Each structure stands twice: as C-alpha cells, then as structure tokens.
N, C-alpha and C positions, 0 to 999 in steps of 0.2 A: 061371926062376922069380923071380930077383932083379929082372930087368928088368920083369917083369909087375907085381911088387909096387911097384916105383918108379913105374911108369906110373899105377897105380891110386891111389897116394899123391898124386901130383901132381894128378891129376884131382880128388881129394877136396879138396885145398887150394884149387884154383881155384874149385870150387863153393862152398866155405865162405867164401871171401874175395871173391866177386864183388861188383860195385859196389853191389848192392841188398841183399845178404844181411847186410851189416854195419851196416845202418841201425838206430839205436836203436828199440825198440818205440814206435809212435805211440800217444800218449794225447791224443786231440784233441777239439776242439769246433768246431762250425760255427755261425757267426753272420752275420746279414745286415748290410748297411751301416748301417741305422738303429740296430741294437744297438750297433755299434762306435762310431758317431759320437756317440751320447748317453751312452755309458759309456766315457769315455776311459781309465779305468784297467783295462780288460779284460786287457791284458798282465800287470799285476800280479796281478789276480785269478787268472789262469791259473797263473802261476809259483808263487803262494802255495799253490795247491791241487794241485800236482803234474801239471798239464796242460802238455804240451810242444809242442803244435801248435794253431794257430788257423787255421781255414779261413774265407775270406770267401765270401759267397753273395749274389745269386742269378744275375744276368745279367751278361755281360761288360761292357756299357756302363756300368751303374750302379756296378759294382765299380771300373772304370777311373776314373770320376768321383771316387769316394771316395779311391782311392790317390793320385790327382793332387792332392787337396785338402790343405790344411794339416793337418787332422785325420788324414788318411790317412798323410801323411808322418811325423807324430809317432807314429802307431801302429806303422809299420814300424820306425822308429828305436828305439822302446822294446822291441819284440819282439827286435830284434837285440841290444840291451844285456842283455836278460834270458835270451837263449838260447832264445827261443820260435820254432819254425819257423812259416812262413806259407805256405799254399797257397790255391788258389781253386777252389771246387767250384761249377760253373756249368751252368745250363740254357742251352746255347750255340747249338744248331743254328739257331735263328731269326736269329742274328746272323752266324754263320759262313757261312751261305748266305743272303744278303739276299733278302728276298721280292721286292724290286723288280727283280731280274734275270730275272723270269719272262718278260717281253716279249722279252728278248734270246734266251733258249733255254729253252723250257718243258720240254724233256726232262731238265733237271737236277732237276726237282721230281717228287714222287711221283705215281703214277697211283692214282686211287681205285678202288673196287670196280666202278664203272660204266664204267671205261675212260677216264676224263677226267683229264688232267693238271691238278693243283691246287697252288697255292703256299701252302697253309695250314700244313702241318707237315712237318718232316724233308726227305727228298730221295729221288732215285732212286739207289741205290747202284751201279747199273751204268752210270751216266753218269760217265765219266772227268773230264769238265769239272766236274761237281759235286764230285767228290772232290778235284780239284786246287784248286778255289775254297775249299772248306772247309779244306783243309790250309794254304793260303796265309794265310787269315784267322786260323787258329789260331796259326800262327807269328807273325803280326803282333801278335796279342793277347799272346802269350807274351813279347814283347820288353819290355812294361811290367808285365804281371802275372807276374812271375818267381817261381816257387815256390822257396823256399829249401831244400826237401827234394827237388827235381827231380820231384815228383809233379804231374801235370797232370790236370785233370778237365774234359772238354768233353762234356757229356751230350746225349742226344737230347732233343727236345721232350717234356716231362713226360707220360708215359703216353699219348702221342698215336699215331695210326695211322701206318704206314709204307707203302712203295710196293708196289703190287699189279700192276705190269707183268709180262709173261710171264716175264722173267728173275728179277725180285726175288721174285715169289710162291713161287719154289722154295726160298726161305730163310725161316727164322723171324725174328722181330723181333730176337732176340738175335744171330743170325748177320748180319743186315743191319747192326746196330750194330757188330759186330766188323769187318766189311768196311771201314767208315768208320774205325774206330780203328786198324786196321793201316796204312791209308794215312796217317793223321795222325801216328802215332808215328814213322814213317820220316822224315817232314818235320821233326818236332820234333828228332829226334836228329842231324840235319845241323847244327843250331844249338846243341843241348845234348846232347852224347854220352851223358849219364847220364839223359836224359829217360825218364820212365815215364808211361804214359797209362792211366787207369782204364777198365775195362769195367764199367759199372754194371749189376749184376743186381738188378732192382727192378721190382715191379709186373708190367708186360708183358714184361720181359726176364729173368725169373727162370730160364727154361729154359736149360740149358747149351747153348752152340753145339756142333754136331757136324760140320757140313759145312765149317766155316771154323776154322782153327787160329790162335791168337794169334801175332803177331810178337813178337820179343824186346822186352821193355820194357812190354808190355801186362799190367796186373795186374788182379786181380779186386777189385771193391768190391761187397760183398754187403749189400743193404739189405732186411731182412725187414719191409717196410712192412705186410704183411698179417697179422702175428702179433697176439697179445694181450700186453699188458704187465702183466696181472694175474697171470700165471703164468710161470714160467721157460720158456725155449725148450726145455728138456729134458723138460718135461711134454708128451709127444707127443700126448696126447689133447686138449689144450687147443685150443679153437676160436678162431681169429682172425677177421678180416673176410673170410669166405669161404674160409679156408684153415686147416687144422690145423697145429700146430707140427711134426708128423711130416712134412707136405708141405714146410714151410719147410726143415727139416733135410735132406730128400732133395734139394731143389734145391741147397743149399749143398754137399753132398757131391759131387753130379754136377759142379758148377762147379769144385770142387777137383781133379777128374780132368782138367780142361782147362787150368786156370791154376795157376801156381806157388803153393804154400801159403805159402812164406816171404815173399812180397811181398803176400799178400792182406790186404785191409782190411775189417773189419766196420764198416758204417755203421749205427749204431743210433739209437734215438729216446728213450733213457732220460731225456734232459734237454730234450726238445723241447716247450717250453711251447706253441708254435704248434699242434702236433698235438693236445695235450690240451685246447686252447682252441677246437678246431674251426676254426683259422685265422681267428678273429675276435677283435677286441679289444672291451672290456677283457679282458686275459689272466687266466686262472685260475691259482691256485697250483699248481706242479708236483706231481702225485701221485707223489712219489718213493718207489720201492720198492727199498731197499737189498738186501733179500734176493733179489729177482728179478734185480737187476743182478749181484750177486756170483755167483749160480748161472749166469747167462748167460756171464759171463766165463770161469768154470771150464769150461763146455761148449765154448765156442769154442776155448779154449786146448788142450783135450784133443784137438782136431782139428788142432793144430799152428799155429793162428793167433795172431799176437802183435801185430798192429796194430789199434787201435780208435779210432773217433771217434763222436761223437753230435751230432745237431742240438741246438742250445740256442737256437733262434730265439725271439724275443719276450722274451729276457732283456735288456730295454732299461732306461733310467733309470726309467720309470714302474713297471716290474715290480719293480725292486730297492727302490724307495721304498715300494711296497705290501707286498712280501714280502722284508724285508731279510735273513732268515736264509740263510747260505751253506752249510748242512749238506750239501745234495746235491752241490755242487761239491767240498767237502772229501772226502766219502765216495766220490765218483766217482774222484778222483785217487788216494786211498789204496787203493781197490779194485783198481787196475791196477799197483801197485808189484810 
C-alpha cells in the first residue's frame, strides 16, 4: 500500500512539475511587423498594462527581416529587459515548403479535387520528402526566430484547401495539419528539448483530430474566428459568422479531449482592430467590450485554460495618433490577473 502511494505521489509530482506545466499564464498580444516598427515603445505599453507576451506576425520572411533590423533588435532587447516573452505566430507553409520545388518533385504538393498536383497551397502530408523539407525549414527559421517561451507557431496556409490524394483524403484537414505538426515538433525538439508546437484549431481546422494523436509537445491553440464579439462565448444561442457559440464551445471541448488542457492557448480577437476594420485601412476604433471579454475569460478558465492571447493588429502609430486612449489595453491586462 505504501509503495503504491509513493508511486502515485511521484507521478503526480512529475506531472505537476513538467517543463510546460510551470509556465506562467500567458497574457499575450499579436502584432505585425508594421505595428512594431512604427510603435517602438510596444514593449513598454505591454509591460505597463500587465501583458507578458508579444507575438510577431505574419510570414516568416517578413518577421525575419524585422528581427534582423535595428528596430527589431531594439525590440528584442527591450522585451528582455522588461521580462516580456516573445514568440512568432506565422502563416508559414508557403515558405516552409517553397513553391519553386514543384518541378523537382510534384508529389510533395497537394492533389486537388480533379486529381491534379498543384503547388498553390499546403502540401501532401503522405510525402515524407515534403514533411522532411518542411521540418528542415522550420528548424532553420527557428535558429533566428527563437521564441523565449519555447512556443513555436508554424500554421497551414490560411483557410486554404489541403491534399485530396487517395491517402490524404482519408484524413480531415485538422488531422492533416497534425501529421505535419507531429513531424515538425520532433525535429524542433532535437534542437530545443523544451520546444512546443501549436496545433491551430481555426476556421477549417476546428474539428478535433481523431485518427491522429499529438506527439509530446504539440499544444492546442484555439481561435474562435467564427464567433460573435457582441455576445459572450457563453451565450450559446448567439450566432456568429455561420456558427453559433454552442458550436464553437463544442469544438473547443472536443479538442481538449485530444490536447492537454494545461498547455492550451486561446487565441482571441478581442483587440483585433484589423478584424473590426474588415482588414482595410484607415482603421476604425476598436469596439472594445469589457463585459464580453471578462465573461469570455471566465468561461475559458472554467474549462481549465490559463493561457490567452489576442490579435491586436493595426494598432500602429496612425491608430494610436487617431485613437490615443489605452483603456482596452489596461482592461485587457487587468482582466487576466
């Protein structure tokens, strides 16, 4: 009996003190390189408002150019001084599997519904050569875009179709994404033993994978892009863009049956000026809803989730000059304490 108790106690200690379970709760924002380059005091704005993580966005090449620049180096240095974590959330597939390799081996690329190999989006996840190429490029990018929280984000092409070859069509888009992520995370962890890689559940990947299980280190990033922000996510009857809140929560719960809750991240749009501006400039003032935000955080936390981030794209120098009030940033940081 004593041996059984000691064994269970040791297991619980290991689980509680694992390399990812002791991470401080993420309170993040996601900004593109224009936002960061035109507002050099973003690290101070984050620190002053209780935000502990800044994610760069959007494609690997442009983020690399920013980080290599004088402004990018100053940004990284200031974040380090202020204790702000930095990671990089990237639409990456088009660069991790360069489109110009199509003439070398077309089987690396997806097959469309008509049975033709095309090099427009994503890849064939049953091509080992494609997976190895993607993983090698991901490792190469990670040597310069080093996340200070060991969280890596290499997303599929945004909402685009995936492979329909005889083998791939047996898998959902979410499962195809996870096949890639499992391959990449193993490569990353040979260089960074603490590496974690996001599985982005978003738009066409909201369905939880069933036929494929995540490798150690793959974590859930859930982005309820199809919801409404006029009502809390707990308002299950609220209708989003083609999907009710009840459906969003169902997808989240199903994904939490597959991925560890303790490492899961909610990627929200509470601060996303670009979304509320229809991804067109001039930007509109953020329609900030503190009540909706606080209710959402309570709902997500009730499900065991403790890591949060939000797009804040278009919060550049022109935006702050036009709309100087920082109330949304302050209330966002305070709401996650």
